[in-house]
N, C-alpha and C positions, 0 to 999 in steps of 0.2 A: 363543552364535552364537562359534565358534571362529577360532583366526586367519587363516582360509586366506579367508573371507569378509569378514572385518573388511578383509584387503588386499582384495581388490578392491570394497571401499565408499570406499576412500581409496586407489585406487590413479590415476593420472592420466592420461587419454587424450591424444594430441596437442591433442583438439581442445577440454578442460576446461583443458588447462594456458595452450594461449591465450587462452582465456576469461578464463582468472585475471591472465594480463599485462593482458591489454586493460583488464579492471576497475581494477585497481589506476594504470594510467598515469591510467583516467577521476577516479580518485580525489584523486590527484594535483593535477588540475587543481581537482576540484570545491574542495579546499581551501584551494588558493592563489588562489581567488575569479577563477579565467578560466572563465566560467556558460556563455558562449555553446561554448567549445572541450568542455566536461564533457558538456555538454548532446548533440554530434554523437557524443559518444564514447560513451554512457550509452545513446542511441538505438542505435547498431549492435546492440549488446548485448542491447536489450531484448525481443524475439523467443525469446531461449532462454533468459533470466535474472530471475526476475520482480523481483529486489532492484536491476536495472539498470534496470527499467522505471518502478518505485516512485523512485529518482535523478531519472530524465529525466520524468517529471511535475512533480515540486517542483521542477524549473531550469524549466520550463514556464511554472510559474507564479511565480516569481523573475522572470525575463526579461519579462513582460507585467504584472506590480505592481511592480514594486520585489524588490531584494534586501534581506536583511536587512543593518542599516548599523550600525554599524562590524562587517565580516567577520571573525571569528575562525577560522573553518573548523569550526566547529561549529554544528549546527543543533540549537534547542531546539524540541523537540516539545510543543505543546500537548493534543494528544490523541490517544488510540487509532486 
C-alpha cells in the first residue's frame, strides 16, 4: 500500500467526522450510566455503524432486564 492509498483510507469525510463525534458523545452517555440517552444516540447511528448497533442492542436488553449494578462504565463480556 502506498502513502496515497493509506491517506484515502484514513481521511475523514464530513459524514464520517460527524459519525465519530456522535459516537463519542454516545460513549460518554454510556459510561456515565445514562442508558436511555445512550440508547437514543446509538440508535441514530445503528443503520450506518455496526458497533453502534451492537451498543444499542445491549442497551435495549439492559433497559428491559436491568443494567449491571454497580455500574462502573465497563462492560464485562461473558461470551463471544
